[in-house]
N, C-alpha and C positions, 0 to 999 in steps of 0.2 A: 667691481665684481658683484654689484647688486643684481645685474641682469642674469648672471650665471647662477646666482643663488636662487633667483626666482624660477629659472628654467629647471634647476635641479629638483625643485619641489613640485614642478608642474606634473600632474598625473597624465597617464596615457589618454590622449584625445583621439577618438576615432569617430568621425562624423560621416554618416552615410545618408545622402539624400538621393533617393532613387525613385522618381515618380514615373510610373509607366503610363503610357497612353496607348491608344489603339494602334499607333504606327509601328512600335517595335519595343525591344527590351534589351538592356545592356547589363552584363554581369562581368565580374572580375574573377580570374582564377590565379592561384599561386601568389596572391597579394599578401605581403608581409606588412603588418601595421607597425612593427618595431624593427629597426635596422641599426646595427652597431658598426661603426667605422673607426679605425685607429686614427689618431690625430696626425700621424706622419704619413697618411695615405697620399700618394702622388696623383697629379692630374691624370684623368683618364680612367681612374679606378671605378669599376661598376659597383654601384651600391644597392641597386634594386632592379628586379626584372619581374614582370608579371604579364598575363595574357588578358585580352579583352575579347569577349564573345558578344557580338551584336546580332540579335535575332531580327530579321526583316528590316535591317537598317544598316547604314554605313557610318563610319566615324567622320565627322566633319572637321574636328579639330581637338587638340589636347593642349592644355597649359599646365605648367608646373611652377608653383610659387613656394617661397620659403618664408618662415618667420622665426628668427629675425631675417629681415630682407637682405640677402646677399646674392651675388652672382656666382656662387660656387658650384652651381648645379646646372647640368644640361641634360637633355633627354632626346631619344629617338623613338619613333614608333613606325612599324611597317605592317603591312597586311601579309599574312603568311599563306592563307588559303581560304576557300569559300566552299561551303557544302549546302546546297539546296536553300539558298537565300540567307544562310547564316555565315557571317564574316568573322574571321579570326585574326587578331592583331597581337603583336608583341611590342611591349614598351620597355625600354631600358633607360635607366637614369645613371649618369656618370658624374664624376667630379670634374669641374671646369678647370681651365688653366688661365690665370693662376688660382691656386686655392691655398688657404691658410687655415687649417683646422687646429684649434688650440683648446685642449681640455680645460686649461686654467682660465680661459677667456669665455667661451661659449660651449656649454656641455650638451646642448640638445637643440636640434632644428625641427620644426614642424613643416613637413612637405604637404602641400595641398595639390591634389591632382584633379583637374576639372576636365571632363569628357563631354563633348557636344556631339550629338547625332543629328542627322537630317530630319528624322521623324520621331526622335525620342527626346524627352525632357533631359535637361542637363543632369549629369551624374557627377557627384563629388565624393572623393575619398581623401582621407588624411593619414599620413604615416609619421611616426616619430623617429628621427634620426639621432641616435645617441653617439656622442663623440667619446671614444675610448682613450683613456690616458695611457701614454707610452713613455716610459722613462727614457730621457735623452740628455745628451750633453751638448749644449749650444756652443761651448768653447771646445777648441781642439784638445785632444787628450794630451798630446805632447806639450801643448802650450801651458797646461795646468801642472805639469810635473815640476819638481823643484829645480831641475836644471833648465827648464824652459825649452822653447823651440828655436831651432837655428836654421837660417836661410842664407843662401849665397846669391849675390847679385853682382853683375859686372858693372864696372864704373861707367860704362857707356850706355847704361839703361836710360831710356827716354824719361824725361821729367814727367812726373805724375803717373807713371806706369805702375801697375800693381805689384807689390812685393809679397804680401801675406794677407790672408783673411782670417780674422779671429773666429767669427761665427760662420759655420758652414752653410746653414740654411736659415738666414734671418727672415723674420716675419714683420710686416709693418705694424702688426698689433702688439709686438713685443715692447716697442718703445725703449730699446736699449740705449744706454749712454756709455761711451768709451772715453776713458781718461788715461793719459800718460802720466802716471804718478811720479816717475823718476826715470832718469836716463844716465848712461855712461857713454861718452863724456856728458857733462851737464848741458852742453850746447846742443846736443842731439834732440833734446826735448822741444826745442824751437824749430828744428829742421824738419822733423817727421810729424805726421798728423794721421789721425784715424777718422775716416768719414762715417756717415750715419749707417752704412752697411757693414762696418767692421773691417774695411779695407785699409791697409797701410801701403802708401805709395811712395815713389821716388820724390825727393824734394823738388821744388819748382825749378831751382837752379841746377839740378843734376848733381852728380857726385864730383865732377871735375876729374882731372888726370893727376894721378900720383903714382910713383913707382912702387910704393909698398902697399901692403894690404891694410885695410882699415876695418875696425870692428866697432859696432854700436850695440848697446844693450838698452832695451826699452822695457820698463815695468808698467804693465797695462792692467787697468781694472774695468770690469764690465758690470754696470748696475742697471737695475730696472725699478723705477719708482722708489729710488733711494735704497733699494735692496741690492746687495752685491750678489751677482749671479756667479761670476768666476773672476779669477785674476791669474796672471802668469807673466812669464818673461819671454821676450822675443829678442834673439840675437841676430843681428844683420852683419854679414861679412861681405864687404865690397872688395872684389878682386880686381887688380889692375889689368889693363888691356895693353898688349905689346905695341900695336899700332893704333895711334889715336886719331879717329876721324873728326871732322868738324862737328862741333856740338852747338845746337841752337841755344843761344842765350836769351833771345828775344823773339818770340813768335806768338802773336795773338791767336788764340784758338778760334775766336769768332769775331767777325767785323760786320757792322751794319752801316749801310750807306743808303742814300735816297736815289730814286730813279730819276732819269731825265737830267742828269748833271753834265752830260756831254762826254766826249772822249778825253783821254788823258787825265781823268779825274783820279786824284790820289785816294787809294783804298787802304793800304797798310804797308808796313815794312818789317822784314825779318832779318835777324843777324845771327851769325854763328861764329864760334871761336876758330882761330887759325889764320894763316897767312894765305893770301890769294885764294879766297873762298869764292866759288862760282855757284850762282843760284839759277835753277831752272824749274819749269813746271813739268811734272812728270806726266800729267794728263793734259790733252789739248783742250783749251778753253778759249773759244774765239772772242769772248767778251772781255778777257783780262790778259795782261802781260806783266812780266816781272823784269826788273833791271838785273842783268847777270852779275854785275859787281855791287850794285847798291842794295839789292834785295827789296826795292820799292815795287809794290803791286799797284798797277793803274788799270783803268778801264780802256779798252781799245775801241769802243764805240759808245754811242748814246744808248743807255739802257732804258727801255720802255716796257714796263710789265703789261700794259694793256695790249701791246702787239705780241710780246713774247713772254708769256707767263712763266716759262721755264727758267727765266733768269732770276727768279725770286730767291732761290737757294743755290749756291755754288760751292762745291768742295774743291779747294785748290790744294793739290799735293805738291809740296815744294821740296826739292832735294838740293842739298848743299854738298859740293865736291871740294876736295882739297886740290891743290895745284896739280897733283899727279893724276887726278880723276880715278884713283884706286880706292879711296875711302870716301864714304859719304854718310850723311844723316838725312833723315826725312822728317818733315813736320807737316801737319794738316792745318789749313786755314779755311774756315767756313765763312763765306761772304753772304750776308743776308741783304737783299735789296728791298728797301721799304718803299711801299707805294706812296706816291704823292697824291694827296686827296684833292683832286681837281674836278670832281664831278659831284653834283647834288644827287641825293637819293631820288629815285623815280617811283611814284606811287600810282596805283590804280584803285579807285577812280581819283583823278586829281581834284575833283570837287564833287560834293554830294548834296543833293537837294531832294527832299521828300516831304510828304504830308502824312501825319499819323493822327489818330483820334486821341483825345486827352486821357482816355482810359487805358492806353497801352500799358501793360504791366511793367513793373520794375525789372531791370536786367534784360529787357528785350533787346535783341540785336537789331540795330538800325542798318548797318552795312558792314561788310568785311573789307578790310584795307590790306592790300598787298603792295609791299614796298621792297625795293632792292637797291643795293649800292652798285652803281655801274663801274666803280673803280675795281682794280684788280684785287685789292685787299679784301673787298667785300666784307667790310667790317660790320660788326653788330650795329643794328639800328636801335635807337631809343626813341620812344614815342611819349610825347607829353601833350595833354589836352589843355588848351588855353581857352578859357571861357570869359565872358564879360560879366558885368554885374547882374544881369538878368538870368543868364544861363549858368550861374555858379552852382556847382553840385548837381546840375541836371543830367550831365552825361559823364561817362567814364570810358576809358580805353582798357580793354582786357582781351587777351588772346587774339590779337590781330583783328579786332572788331570794336566798333564804337557802339556802346550800349547805353540804355537809359539807367541812370543812377537813381532816379526817383521819378514818380509819375509827373507828367507835365500838366500844368494847371492852365486851363483856358479861362477860368472864371476869375478875372481880376481886372481892375481898371488899368493897371500898369500894362497888362498884355494888350489892352485895346490900343494904347499908344504905340506899342511895338508892332502892331499889325498881326498879333498872335503868332509871332515867329521868334524862334530861338536861334541864335548864331553861336558858333564855336569854331575853333581851328585845332587841327591836329598837327603838331610840329614834329617832323621826323628828322632826327639828327644822327649822322653816322659817327663812328668812333675814330675817324681819321684826324690828321693834324695838318692844318687846322680843321676843326669839324665843319661840315657843311650840312645845310638843312634844306628841307622841303616843307611846304605848307599845304595842307589839304583843308579847304573851307567846307564847313558843314552848315547847311541851312535847313532847319526843321520847322515846318508850319504845323500848327496844332489845330485840329478841327474840333468843333464843339460836340459834346455828348451830354444829353440831358441826364445827368447821373444822380442828382439829388432830388429828393421829394420835399415838398413844403413842410416846414416845421412850425408848429404853433408855440407861442410863448405867452408869458404873462398869466394873469388870473383868468379863470374860466367860470367865474360866478359873478353875476351882476345883479343889482337891485334897482327897482323902479317903483315909485308910489303908484297906487292903484288909481288915483285921480289924475294921473298924467294925461294930457291931451294926446291926440294922434300926432305922429311924427316927432315924438319925444326921443331924444338920444338915450339909449339904454347903456351902451358900452361900445368899446372898439376892439375888434378882433385883431390880434397881433400875430402875424405869421411871416416867416422869412423863407427865401429860397436862395441857396448858395450858388446856383447856376447864374452865369451871366446871361442876360442883364439881371442884376440882383433884384429879388423880391417882385418879379413880374408875375403877379398872381391875380386870379379871379376867384371871388368868394361867392358862395351861394348856400342857401339853407335847404337841406335835403329832408323830404318827407314831412313838411310842416303844413298840416291841414287841420282846421281851416287856418288860412294865413293870418297870423296875429302880429308878426314882426317882419321887418324887411332889412336886408343887409346890402350896403352899397358894394358893387361887385369888384371894380378894378382898382388896383393899387396905383399910387402916384407914379411909380417907375414906368408903368405901362404907358401912361400919358407922356412921359418924358421921351419915350422912344418914337412918338408919333408927331407931337406938336411941340412948339417952343415952350420954354419954362414960363415965360411971361403970360402966354395964353392960358396955360394951366392955372396959374395963380388967379387969373381973372375969372375963370370959369368954375373954379373949385369951390362950390358952396358947401359940400360935405366931403368928409375924408373917407378913403376906402376902408372897408371893414367895419364901418359904423352900423350898429344895429339900432333901428328905430322902430317905434310902435306904429302899427297900422290902424288899430282900433282901440277904444278905451278898454281898460283892464278892470277886472273885478276880483279882488282878493277872496271874497266869499265864494266865488264860483271856482276859480282856479288860482291857487296860491303859488305854484311853481311850474315853470316851463323848462323843458329840456330840449335844446335845439342841437341838431347835428349839422355842423358847419363843414362845408366842403371847400378845400383850397386846391385849385388847379393851376399849375405853372403854365405860363404862356410861352416859354422858351422851347425852341425846337430847332432841328438842323435846317440846312438850306432847303432841302426838300421836305416840305411839311408832312408830318406823319402823326396822326392823332394818337397812334399807339406809343409814340415816344413821349407823350405827355405823362406827367406824374401827378398823382392825386393823393391828398391826405385828408383824413377825417378826424374830427374831434367833437366832443360834446361840451356845450356851454349851458350853464344853469342860470336861469333868470328867476329871481325871487321877487314876487309882487309884494311890495310893502303895504301892510294894512294901514288904512287911513280911517280914523274914527269918524265915520259918516253915518252911522246908524245908532240911535239911542237904545237903551235897554228896553226890552219888551217884557211886561209882567202879565201873567195869565193866572187868575183873573186880575183886572186892575182895581177891584173893589172887594174888600173883605168885611164881614160883620160877624162878631163873636160875642157870646154872653158868658160871663164868668162870675164866680162868687168873689165877694170882697176878701175872703180869707184864702184865696188861691195862693199856693206856694210860689215864691218868686223864682224858683229854679225850673218851673214848668213853662215851656213856650206857650204863648197864647195863640200865635199864628205864625206860620212859616211861609214867607213869600216865595213864589215860584217865578223867578225872573231870569232871563237870558239875554246875552248880547253877542251878536255875531262878530263884533270887532274886539271884544275883550272877554277874557275868562274871569277876570277879577272885578267884582262889583262891590261897591260900598253902599251901606244903608245907614240912613240917619233920619231922625224925627225932626221935622222942620215946623210943625204946627199941631195945635190941639193937645199938647202934652201938659195938661193942667197939673199944677203942683209937682211937675216932673216925676209923675208916677210910673212912666214906662221908659224902657231902654231897648235899643236894638243891639243884639249880639249876632253878627253875621246877618243872615236873612231871617232870623227868628226874632219875634217880639216877646219881651219879658216884662213883668211888673217889678219895680224896684223893691217895694215893701208892701206891707198890709195897708189897705185903703182905710181911711178914717171917715167915719160917719157919726161922730160924737158931737153933740150940740155945743159943748163948751170948748171944742178944739177946732182943728181944721176940718172942714166938711168938704169931701170930694164929690164931684158930680157922679151921677150913675151912668152917664153916657159920655164917652170920649170919642171925638172925631179926630183921629190922628192922621196927619199927612206925613208919609214916609217917602223921602226922596232917595231914589236909586241912582247912583252915579257910577258911570263906567270909568275904567282906568286903562289907558292904552299907552304902553311904554314907548312904542315907536312914534306916537304922535301925542305927546303929553300936553301940548298946548290946547288941544281941542278936547273939551269935556262935555258929554251929553248926559242929560238926566231924564228920569221919568218919575212921576209922583203917583204913589199908590195910596188910596183912601182905605183906612181901617177903622171901622166903627166898633168900639168895645162897650158892651152893656155890662155894668157891674151890678150884681145883685147883692145887696148888703145882707150880712148874716151876723146877728148878735146873739151870743149865748150867755145865760146866767147860770152860775153854779150855786144852788141853795146851800145854806149852812145847815147841817144836820149832825146829830150825834150818833146816828146809826152807822156802825162801821160798814164800809163797802166791802163786798166780797172780792177777794183777790182772784183774778182770772189769769190763767196762763195764756200768753199770746200764742196765736196759731196763725201761721201763714196760709192764706188761701188764694187761689187763682180763680178769678171769676171772668168768664168770657161772655160778653154781651154782643149779640148780633142785632143791629138796628136796621130796619128797612125804612127808607124814607123816600119821599118824593122830591126830586130836584127840579124846581121850576126854572124857567128861563130867566136870564138876568133882568130883562125889562120888567118882568112880573114882580121880582123882589124889590126893585126900585120903586115901582108904583105903590106896592103894598106898604112899603116903609113910609113913603110920603103921606099916604092916607092915614096910617096909624099915628104918625106924628101930628097931623092936623086934628085928629080925634082927641088925642091926648091934650093938645092945647085948648080945644073947646071945652073939654071936661074940667080942666083946671080953672078956666074962667068961670064956669058954671058953679063950681064948688066955692070959689072965692065970693060969689054973690049969694050964697045960700043963707036964709034967715036963721037957721039953726046955728050956723057958725057965728052969726052976730050975737045971738043969745048967749052962746058959750063965752064969748069975749067979755060979756057983762058980769060974769061971775066974780066972786071974791078971790079966786085963785090968783096968784102972781102971774105975770105975763109969761114967764118961762115955763111955769107949771101948766099954763093953759096950752101953750104950743106943744108941750110934751103929751098932754092928754089928747089933743086932737090927732096927734100923729101916732098914738099907741094903737096897736092892733092886737087882736087876740091871737092865741097860739094856733099853729097849724094843726090840721086834723092828725089823728093817730097814724093814719097811713102815711101822711106826709112826714111825720116825725120819724117813722120807721125808715123812710127813704133817706132822711138825713143821716140816720145812723149808718146806713150802707155807704154813704158817700163822704163820711167824715163829718156829718152835721152834729147837732146837739144830742145828748143821750138822756137828758132829764125828761120828766113827764111834760105833756103839752101844757098843763095848767101852770107849771112852774117855768116855762120857757117862752115867754112872750117875745115878740119882735118889736123893735123900736126903729122907726124910720123918720126921716125929715119930710118936709112938704115936697121937696123936689123928688125925693124917693117915692113919695106917694104917687106923683105923676108918672114916674118911671115904672112903678108897679102896675099902674093901669096899662101902660103901654106893653109891659112884659106880659101881663095877663092876656092881652090881645095877641101878642107874638107867640104865646105858647100854643095858640090854636092854629098858627100858621106852620107851613112846612119848614124844615130846617134850612133849606136853601143851599145845601151842599156843604155847610160848615159844621164841624163837629162841636157839639156843645161841651164846654169844659165845666166841670164841677169841682169847686174847691172845698176846703174844709169849712165847717160852720164857724160863724163869728163867735168869739168868746168875749164876754163883758170884762171890763177892767176889774181888777181885784178890789174888793172893799165896797163895791157899788151894787145896789139891787135894782133890778129892772121893775118899774111900776107897771101895773096891769090896768089898762083902761080898755073899755069896749066902746067902739064908735059904730055908727050906722054904716059908715062907708068902708068897713073892713071886709066886705064880701069879696072884692076883687082879689084879695090875696089868699082866698081859701084854697085855691089849687096851685099855689106857687111852690116850687122846690128850690 
């Protein structure tokens, strides 16, 4: 009842699809979308009538379908009249025969009316047919009364003849069950039975002959799905017959024999009660005869259904007379002649051969197969498709046609061995006994279609060192083609200008299809798809190449057509690996700087400007000239480690340092190769000694004030060769002056004084204070702040020589180097600077 519950809740559905075109128009008149029909309506009842008006068109056809799908409805439509191109039709829908409407089973049907015109689009309407419930009594009224129903039947009633029907209008959908629950006498429960339609019939053995009347009482219950519909009592009264005719006690209702069994073939035998019973055929049947006394039925000729199909079913009406021929009984025997299956099925075509492309889609029909059974029985034919190992699941049989179950594959080595052919057989078997078969051979040749494009695989990035010679292998392009012959490809580089790389074009498979394998192996110096260099590479010029590789398959159909070829493109990246083949380059390669000895160690003295095309990381280190380890390189900048020492009783630093700074590159890709460049840095150190006098005068406290002083210097920048020459000349002059001073007579006289040797050296090296202007300059640059008479400078002999050189250098141009000025030299605490005046102190008069 789930379906009925669903239909009971289903709302009214009225779907109208009326698309008008220029050809005409269809409309409906008097159409009822809801129709009510009682469930006890009889076949032929008209349930719906409406009219169709077709403008400028005629009706080509009408169909009526129902949901749920039943065959309970039929329709008629006729053309009533026509007026100026407008046609009028009447449609009537009736209940078909048989029809079983049941409100308890299905309560609504949806009728879909489809109307097709010659020049008008399809018109669809739907109507709801509601089944109306009608109270009814399936069991007879008298049957359900307490006294039950009573029927009279003669004792001569034929066996299995109908006595009573419990349900007057049974429906197949009712699924009633009839049960004899009790009987009087009790033996009657086994003699009588109720069939599926509610009929009670005469027992199979009949009632027999008795002089008195016999009564039977049957208690019957009718149920539906374990639910009792009704129950009642049926009384059967069997009345005796005065004259007793022969009664058939053994008479088969149906007999089945095989054809072609020859004449006098035993068919069946009938028997009846009585003495001297005579059996005859009431209707003439030339194929059969019956023994008058024995009642044996035999064939009178050889039965051949192929020649006489009418012998398949024979109704023999047999009458049995008593000896007086006054009383008789009749029985029917139906003889079915079964066909002997002696012919194989016949099929068209008996063999099928074709050639199809491998891209033929799935479920495509290869051919239609028409088969028939030449035997009379024309039994149903069954079809089975027999395939071999190669054609397994390739074909299928459906709707009298052989179709492709899946696309056929041309591209396999296995198919090469089979000659690109699939074979199968269609076995047609009839339903006869024994079954006979026919075989239809199927031979399908598959033709090649270039259906796959080349596919690139593997990595698409290669690397090659820049110092690789020409014809160096860079990498191998890997591509495949799924068409047979597999991987038959040709490679090329597209749009590569100027040509830097070369790719070997043909794959190995291409060679296999033309020459022998041994010859290929002997000639194959390079492999297909290899990318080689044509010219030397330069990382500094081009570091990355992007190549567009084209792969063209060389497979094609028997008739070559370049349009059938397939081409694929992809890009490969070739990274040129940097090789450390260029040393660092420093500009300039020579530096010269002058600093004060009191210069802070966090101020860079000089910053080297070096580059390397092969490496971004450069290492700097001092490899020479770093006396007393006074300097250190931090990155590309040169710093002093600490304050220089120019005290006579301690370590005395030179005033000129010729530093050799080695610049080393670092190449991670080629770490085994290291290239260096040496830069010369000459640092002139100007000693600065400051004495702080002891005094009791309190110094004024000054508040510190931050000032920003901007100095713009204009200088002349000579050429490099001029600086070098001038430096060499100055050095030579300084050496000559030093030699001259060493031989000076005054110096010899000074040495003969009574002063100690240390005091004599100190007196000779003592100089007077700088001028006031120079002292003021020192204040601006962090120099001494005391008066010039109280701030003498003390230098050693080497510093004396350097001072001469510095005096000369102050008159030279700066040479592009920025002069660094450090803080003034401060004397050690607790020591006083001695003041001496010597004749050779003039060179320092202008020194800062």
